[in-house]
C-alpha positions in Angstrom: -9.4 32.2 -2.0 -12.3 30.8 -4.0 -15.4 32.9 -4.3 -18.8 31.7 -3.2 -22.3 33.0 -4.1 -23.4 36.0 -2.0 -25.4 35.3 1.2 -27.5 37.6 3.4 -25.6 40.6 4.5 -23.6 41.3 1.3 -23.1 45.0 0.3 -23.2 45.9 4.0 -21.1 48.8 5.1 -19.3 48.4 8.4 -17.3 51.0 10.4 -18.4 53.6 7.8 -15.8 52.5 5.2 -15.6 48.7 4.5 -18.2 47.5 2.0 -18.8 43.7 2.3 -19.3 42.4 -1.2 -19.4 38.6 -1.1 -18.3 35.6 1.0 -14.9 34.1 0.4 -15.2 31.4 3.0 -17.1 30.3 6.1 -16.2 28.2 9.1 -17.4 27.5 12.6 -15.4 30.5 13.9 -16.8 33.1 11.5 -17.0 34.3 7.9 -14.4 35.9 5.6 -15.7 38.5 3.1 -14.3 40.1 0.0 -14.8 43.8 0.7 -13.8 47.3 -0.5 -12.2 50.0 1.6 -14.2 53.1 0.5 -11.8 55.5 2.2 -8.5 54.2 0.7 -10.3 52.7 -2.4 -8.7 49.3 -2.3 -10.0 45.7 -2.1 -9.6 44.0 1.3 -10.6 40.8 3.1 -12.7 41.2 6.2 -12.9 38.4 8.8 -16.1 38.5 10.8 -15.4 36.8 14.1 -18.3 34.7 15.3 -19.1 35.2 19.0 -21.1 32.2 20.4 -24.6 33.3 21.3 -24.4 31.7 24.8 -21.1 33.3 25.7 -21.4 35.1 29.1 -20.9 38.8 29.1 -17.7 38.6 31.1 -16.3 36.0 28.6 -17.4 38.2 25.7 -15.5 41.1 27.1 -12.4 38.9 27.6 -12.7 37.6 24.0 -12.9 41.1 22.7 -9.8 42.2 24.5 -7.9 39.1 23.5 -8.9 39.6 19.9 -7.8 43.2 19.9 -4.5 42.3 21.6 -3.8 39.6 19.1 -4.6 41.9 16.2 -2.3 44.6 17.5 0.5 42.0 17.6 -0.2 40.7 14.2 -0.5 44.2 12.7 3.1 44.8 13.7 4.2 42.1 11.2 5.1 43.4 7.8 6.7 40.9 5.5 6.3 39.9 1.9 5.4 36.3 2.9 2.8 37.3 5.4 -0.8 38.4 4.8 -0.9 41.9 6.1 -3.4 42.9 8.7 -4.7 46.4 8.2 -7.3 47.2 10.8 -9.7 45.8 13.5 -13.1 47.4 14.0 -16.0 46.6 16.2 -19.6 46.4 15.1 -22.2 46.0 17.9 -19.4 44.8 20.1 -18.2 42.1 17.7 -14.7 42.3 16.2 -14.0 42.5 12.4 -10.5 42.0 11.2 -9.5 43.8 8.0 -6.5 42.3 6.1 -4.8 42.1 2.7 -6.9 40.4 0.0 -4.7 37.8 -1.8 -6.3 36.2 -4.9 -5.0 32.7 -4.3 -5.5 29.0 -3.6 -4.3 27.4 -0.4 -1.4 25.0 -0.5 -3.9 22.2 0.5 -6.0 23.0 -2.6 -3.0 23.1 -4.9 -1.8 19.7 -3.7 -5.4 18.2 -3.9 -5.8 19.5 -7.5 -2.3 19.0 -8.9 -0.6 16.4 -6.7 2.6 16.7 -4.7 5.0 19.6 -5.3 8.2 19.4 -7.3 11.5 20.0 -5.6 11.5 23.6 -6.9 8.0 24.3 -5.7 8.7 22.7 -2.4 11.8 24.8 -1.9 9.9 28.0 -2.7 7.2 27.1 -0.2 9.8 26.2 2.5 11.8 29.4 2.0 8.7 31.6 2.1 7.0 30.1 5.1 10.3 29.9 7.0 11.0 33.5 6.3 7.5 34.4 7.4 7.9 32.5 10.7 11.3 34.1 11.3 9.6 37.5 11.1 6.9 36.5 13.4 9.2 34.9 16.0 11.4 38.0 16.0 8.3 39.9 17.0 7.6 37.4 19.7 4.6 35.9 17.9 4.0 32.1 17.5 1.6 31.1 14.7 0.3 27.9 16.4 -1.4 26.5 13.3 1.0 26.2 10.4 -0.6 23.7 7.9 -1.3 23.5 4.1 -4.6 25.3 4.6 -3.0 28.4 6.0 -0.3 28.7 3.3 -1.6 30.7 0.3 -0.2 30.3 -3.2 -1.2 33.6 -4.9 -2.3 33.8 -8.5 1.0 35.7 -9.3 3.1 33.0 -7.7 3.8 34.6 -4.3 3.6 32.4 -1.2 2.1 33.8 2.0 1.3 32.6 5.5 -2.0 33.6 6.9 -4.3 33.2 10.0 -2.3 34.1 13.0 -4.8 32.8 15.5 -7.2 35.7 15.7 -10.2 33.6 14.9 -8.9 30.9 17.3 -9.3 33.3 20.2 -13.1 32.5 20.1 -12.4 28.8 20.4 -9.8 29.4 23.2 -12.3 31.5 25.2 -15.0 28.9 25.0 -13.2 25.5 24.8 -10.0 25.6 26.8 -11.9 24.9 29.9 -13.2 21.7 28.3 -9.8 20.3 27.8 -9.6 21.0 24.1 -6.3 22.2 22.6 -6.2 24.1 19.3 -4.4 22.9 16.2 -4.6 20.3 13.5 -3.7 16.8 14.6 -1.6 15.7 11.6 0.4 18.9 11.8 0.5 19.8 15.5 3.7 19.3 17.4 3.8 16.3 19.8 4.4 18.4 22.9 1.4 20.6 22.1 -0.8 17.6 21.3 0.2 16.2 24.7 -1.0 19.4 26.4 2.4 21.1 26.8 3.6 24.6 26.1 3.3 26.2 22.7 6.7 27.6 21.6 8.4 28.8 18.5 9.7 25.2 18.1 6.1 24.1 17.6 5.9 26.2 14.5 9.1 24.5 13.2 7.5 21.0 13.6 4.4 22.2 11.9 6.4 23.6 9.0 8.1 20.2 8.6 4.7 18.4 8.7 3.3 20.8 6.1 6.3 20.2 3.8 5.9 16.5 4.2 2.2 16.7 3.1 3.1 19.1 0.2 5.9 16.8 -1.1 4.1 13.5 -0.8 0.4 14.4 -1.1 -0.2 12.6 2.2 -0.5 13.7 5.7 2.5 12.7 7.9 0.2 11.0 10.4 -3.0 9.1 9.7 -5.4 7.0 11.8 -8.8 5.4 11.7 -10.0 8.4 13.7 -8.8 11.7 15.1 -7.9 10.2 18.5 -5.7 7.6 16.8 -4.0 10.2 14.8 -3.2 12.2 17.9 -1.9 9.1 19.6 0.5 8.5 16.7 1.7 12.1 16.9 2.4 11.9 20.6 3.6 8.3 21.1 4.4 7.0 17.6 7.7 7.2 15.7 8.3 10.1 13.2 7.5 8.9 9.6 10.4 8.7 7.2 11.1 11.8 5.1 12.7 9.7 2.4 9.7 10.3 0.1 10.1 14.1 0.2 12.7 14.3 -2.6 15.3 17.0 -2.3 13.6 18.3 0.8 14.2 15.1 2.8 16.9 16.7 5.1 14.8 19.7 5.7 11.7 17.7 6.7 13.7 15.3 8.8 15.4 18.1 10.5 12.2 19.9 11.4 10.2 16.9 12.5 12.2 16.0 15.6 10.3 14.9 18.7 12.5 17.0 21.0 11.8 20.7 20.4 15.4 21.7 21.0 16.7 19.4 18.3 14.6 20.9 15.5 16.3 22.6 12.6 16.5 26.4 12.8 14.5 28.3 10.3 17.6 30.1 9.0 19.1 26.6 8.3 16.0 25.6 6.4 16.4 28.6 4.1 20.1 27.9 3.7 19.5 24.3 2.6 16.7 25.1 0.1 18.5 28.2 -1.4 20.2 26.2 -4.2 16.8 24.8 -5.3 15.1 28.2 -5.6 14.0 29.3 -9.2 15.2 32.4 -11.0 13.2 35.5 -10.2 10.2 35.8 -12.5 9.8 32.0 -13.0 6.3 30.7 -13.1 6.7 27.9 -10.5 3.0 27.0 -10.4 1.9 27.0 -14.1 -1.7 26.0 -14.8 -0.5 23.7 -17.6 1.6 21.6 -15.3 0.8 17.9 -15.3 -0.8 16.4 -12.2 1.7 14.4 -10.1 0.8 11.1 -8.4 0.7 10.8 -4.6 4.1 9.5 -3.3 4.2 6.2 -1.4 5.1 6.8 2.2 6.8 4.5 4.6 4.9 4.8 7.9 6.0 3.4 11.3 3.7 0.8 13.0 0.7 2.0 14.9 1.0 2.2 18.6 -1.9 1.4 20.9 -3.7 4.4 22.4 -2.9 4.5 26.2 -5.9 6.6 27.3 -9.7 6.4 27.6 -12.3 8.5 25.8 -14.9 10.5 27.6 -16.6 8.6 30.4 -20.3 8.9 30.0 -22.1 9.8 33.2 -23.7 6.4 33.7 -23.6 4.6 37.0 -20.9 1.9 36.7 -23.2 -0.8 38.2 -25.9 -0.3 35.5 -26.6 -3.7 33.9 -26.5 -4.0 30.1 -29.0 -6.3 28.4 -27.6 -8.9 26.2 -29.7 -7.6 23.3 -32.1 -4.6 23.9 -33.9 -5.3 20.6 -34.9 -2.7 18.0 -35.4 0.9 19.1 -39.0 1.3 20.4 -40.0 4.1 18.0 -38.8 2.5 14.7 -40.5 -0.2 12.6 -37.9 -2.7 11.8 -37.9 -4.1 8.3 -36.3 -7.4 7.2 -33.0 -7.1 5.3 -33.5 -8.6 1.8 -30.3 -10.7 2.0 -28.2 -12.0 4.9 -25.1 -10.0 5.4 -22.2 -11.9 7.1 -20.2 -10.2 9.8 -16.5 -9.8 9.6 -14.4 -10.1 12.7 -13.4 -6.8 14.2 -10.0 -6.1 15.7 -10.5 -2.8 17.4 -13.4 -0.8 18.7 -14.3 2.3 16.7 -13.9 5.6 18.6 -17.3 7.2 18.4 -16.8 10.8 19.4 -14.0 13.3 20.0 -14.4 17.1 20.2 -12.6 19.3 17.7 -12.1 22.9 16.6 -11.4 24.1 13.1 -11.7 27.4 11.3 -11.3 26.7 7.6 -11.5 29.3 4.9 -13.9 28.0 2.2 -14.2 24.4 3.4 -13.5 22.1 6.3 -10.0 21.0 5.2 -8.3 19.9 8.3 -8.8 18.6 11.8 -9.0 19.9 15.3 -7.7 18.1 18.3 -8.3 17.2 21.9 -5.7 16.6 24.7 -7.3 13.2 25.4 -4.1 11.5 24.3 -2.2 13.3 27.0 -4.6 11.9 29.6 -7.1 14.8 29.7 -10.7 14.0 29.4 -12.6 15.5 26.4 -15.0 17.2 28.9 -14.4 18.3 32.5 -15.0 15.4 34.9 -18.6 15.7 36.2 -19.0 16.5 39.9 -21.4 14.4 41.9 -24.0 17.2 41.6 -23.7 17.4 37.8 -23.6 13.7 36.7 -27.0 13.9 34.8 -26.9 14.5 31.1 -28.2 17.9 30.0 -31.7 17.6 28.8 -32.6 18.2 25.2 -35.6 20.4 26.0 -36.1 22.1 22.6 -35.0 22.0 19.0 -31.7 24.0 18.8 -31.4 27.0 16.5 -29.6 25.9 13.3 -27.5 27.6 10.7 -26.4 26.3 7.3 -22.8 25.0 7.3 -21.0 24.3 4.0 -18.1 21.8 4.0 -16.2 19.5 1.6 -16.0 15.8 1.9 -13.3 15.5 -0.7 -10.8 12.6 -0.6 -7.1 13.4 0.1 -6.4 13.7 -3.6 -9.4 16.1 -4.1 -12.3 15.8 -6.6 -15.4 17.6 -7.7 -18.9 17.1 -6.3 -17.7 16.7 -2.7 -19.2 19.9 -1.2 -22.4 19.7 0.9 -24.5 21.9 3.1 -26.2 20.9 6.4 -27.7 22.9 9.2 -26.2 22.5 12.7 -25.8 24.8 15.7 -23.8 28.0 15.1 -21.2 27.1 17.7 -20.7 23.4 16.7 -17.1 22.6 15.7 -15.8 20.3 13.0 -13.0 18.1 11.8 -12.2 16.0 8.8 -11.3 12.3 8.7 -10.1 10.1 5.9 -11.1 6.5 6.5 -9.5 3.5 4.8 -12.3 1.1 6.0 -9.8 -1.8 6.0 -8.9 -0.9 2.4 -12.2 -2.0 1.0 -14.3 1.2 0.7 -12.3 4.4 1.3 -14.4 7.3 2.5 -14.2 10.9 3.8 -16.1 11.9 7.0 -16.8 15.4 8.2 -17.6 15.4 11.9 -19.7 18.3 13.4 -19.7 18.2 17.2 -21.8 20.1 19.8 -20.0 22.3 22.3 -20.7 19.9 25.1 -19.1 17.0 23.2 -22.2 14.8 23.7 -23.9 15.1 20.3 -22.3 14.6 16.8 -23.4 14.8 13.2 -21.1 12.8 10.9 -21.4 13.3 7.1 -19.6 10.4 5.3 -19.0 10.2 1.5 -18.0 7.1 -0.4 -16.8 8.4 -3.8 -17.4 6.3 -6.9 -19.4 3.8 -4.8 -21.6 2.8 -7.7 -22.0 0.6 -9.7 -19.8 -1.9 -7.9 -21.5 -1.7 -4.4 -25.0 -1.4 -2.9 -26.4 -0.1 0.4 -26.3 -3.6 1.7 -22.5 -3.5 1.4 -22.5 -0.4 3.5 -24.6 -2.0 6.2 -22.2 -5.0 6.2 -19.3 -2.6 6.6 -20.9 -0.9 9.6 -21.7 -4.3 11.3 -18.1 -5.5 10.7 -16.7 -2.6 12.7 -18.3 -3.8 16.0 -17.9 -7.0 18.0 -21.0 -9.2 18.4 -21.6 -7.9 22.0 -21.2 -4.2 21.0 -23.8 -3.8 18.3 -27.5 -3.8 19.1 -31.0 -2.8 18.0 -30.6 -2.5 14.3 -33.6 -1.2 12.4 -34.4 -0.1 8.9 -37.2 2.3 7.9 -39.2 2.4 4.7 -37.3 3.9 1.8 -40.0 6.4 1.1 -38.9 8.5 4.1 -35.8 9.8 2.3 -35.7 11.7 -0.9 -34.7 9.8 -4.1 -31.6 10.8 -6.1 -29.5 7.7 -6.9 -29.4 4.3 -8.6 -31.2 2.7 -5.6 -33.6 3.9 -3.0 -32.0 5.4 0.1 -32.8 4.2 3.6 -33.0 5.3 7.2 -30.9 3.1 9.5 -30.5 3.1 13.2 -28.5 1.0 15.8 -27.0 1.1 19.2 -23.4 0.6 20.2 -21.5 0.1 23.4 -17.8 0.7 24.0 -16.7 -1.5 26.9 -15.1 0.3 29.9 -12.4 -2.3 30.0 -11.3 -1.5 26.4 -11.2 2.2 27.1 -9.4 2.2 30.5 -5.7 2.8 30.9 -4.0 0.0 32.7 -3.3 2.1 35.7 -6.9 3.2 36.3 -10.0 1.2 37.2 -12.5 1.0 34.4 -15.3 3.5 34.3 -18.8 3.0 32.9 -19.4 1.6 29.4 -20.2 4.2 26.7 -23.6 3.6 25.1 -24.7 5.5 22.1 -27.7 5.5 19.7 -27.0 6.2 16.0 -29.4 7.4 13.4 -28.4 7.5 9.7 -29.8 8.5 6.4 -28.0 6.4 3.7 -28.3 8.4 0.4 -27.2 7.4 -3.1 -26.3 10.5 -5.0 -25.0 9.9 -8.5 -22.0 7.6 -8.4 -21.4 8.4 -4.7 -23.0 7.1 -1.5 -23.6 9.7 1.3 -24.4 8.9 4.9 -25.7 11.5 7.4 -25.5 10.1 10.9 -26.5 11.7 14.2 -25.0 10.2 17.4 -26.6 10.8 20.9 -26.2 9.1 24.3 -28.6 6.1 24.4 -30.2 7.6 27.6 -31.5 10.4 25.3 -32.3 8.4 22.2 -36.0 9.4 21.9 -35.4 13.2 22.3 -32.2 12.9 20.3 -34.1 11.3 17.5 -37.0 13.9 17.5 -35.1 17.1 18.2 -31.8 16.4 16.5 -31.9 13.7 13.9 -35.4 14.5 12.5 -34.5 18.2 12.4 -30.9 18.1 11.1 -30.8 15.2 8.6 -33.5 16.6 6.2 -31.4 19.8 5.8 -28.5 17.9 4.1 -27.9 18.5 0.4 -25.1 17.9 -2.0 -24.1 21.2 -3.7 -23.8 21.3 -7.4 
């Protein structure tokens, strides 16, 4: 785990024995501290579980009991390839989980920094994680979130599996009723993504997907957005494991759509045994050359069969052909005409997600929308109105990384959002023209989103006008309205050209979103406010998305409050 600078609360003593020293990582579900056990005089890691401020008392009690029950189960697991849980304590009713401190990097970080694993490295990871899962399954425990970010490669070469779902109890207690399933789309088993039961076999699929990513440097499933990724997991073919080297039969055996057909963990260990190094071998030397990402043969994309969230707008509400610029913005002329490109598919604007990542936002969280479940509960006739934005929400700094899949420096940023907002990461190809990384931060009700997009090495070959052209090209002529630019002096300088504030409206047609077996619902109309910010050689875009019915209060209480808090970390 990489260390971060101390934040408020360091050197705090909890439960009379654990001295919190500095932050190792933060995420939407809580904070992980490096700490010292003053009774046993050993260094430990302490996970401070974040309880949402608006959680009702009964739900808080249930969350506390679930956390303790999960912790008791995890504490029974003792294995060399598992991070050991030592203790669970309560401070002012909130649980703190005390566990083994492992100086390490996650497998995701190793692959980002050094490229795909060698056959020997892959065999070591496969054997260690399979052994850890065997121990958990024998104890009746399913991990539920095996992915590169939860596999630790210790500084001394040990490989350990971590994060057995304790932090996820918070998300489950608050989000399950909204139709959100936990996990990471590119690594989650198809039956789980479709809303089915989580079983030991789901861990086997996720191990196969993790090894696929480790051996190729690419995720097994990709899409233009999270919903498309989930659709590929559920309905698409399994990608070929031919690029996984000597681990091809293991990955192919684990990534079977039918849970009963997946390779047993004991068989995984048997197959990789001939590849394991001699004891004492430094398998991850710092001097090792970086390996290039491996080309992957992917199956064709399949069309998503389900709609997104149906906004509570009366279906007979007429839509003007062109509403014109937003009423509270002063439109400025664009200095040169930017041609539109034809668009082949509507962009998915918003999906809810859950992720607890140690150190950075390094994965995704998923919804069960692909299985036919709405992102939010269907509104009853008495609750069709959107919740009013009556006041500026309380905000907390959130640090995340917008690094590309191969990893690079200068991608970390900080922005202030609500303490219970959830996040996911998206890699966009942008039709192969301008690859970018997007970190989505979503409000608990799923209606409001902050998207931070980074285009690495954007300059000197592109300008802000190229970005505006790209945005326009993503929408059909009748789906993009009300574009407006504001003076460049409203945003702080910091790049090779002045930044701008940019706003526009979009509409997603109900006929495009509907499944063929259901009548179309209302169109989805959203207002989008962006700060387009050159920073060094990169271009950053901070966009706030709100329902068009709330654009004025969304602008004043969300965009004007959140966007100025954005900064790129040195």
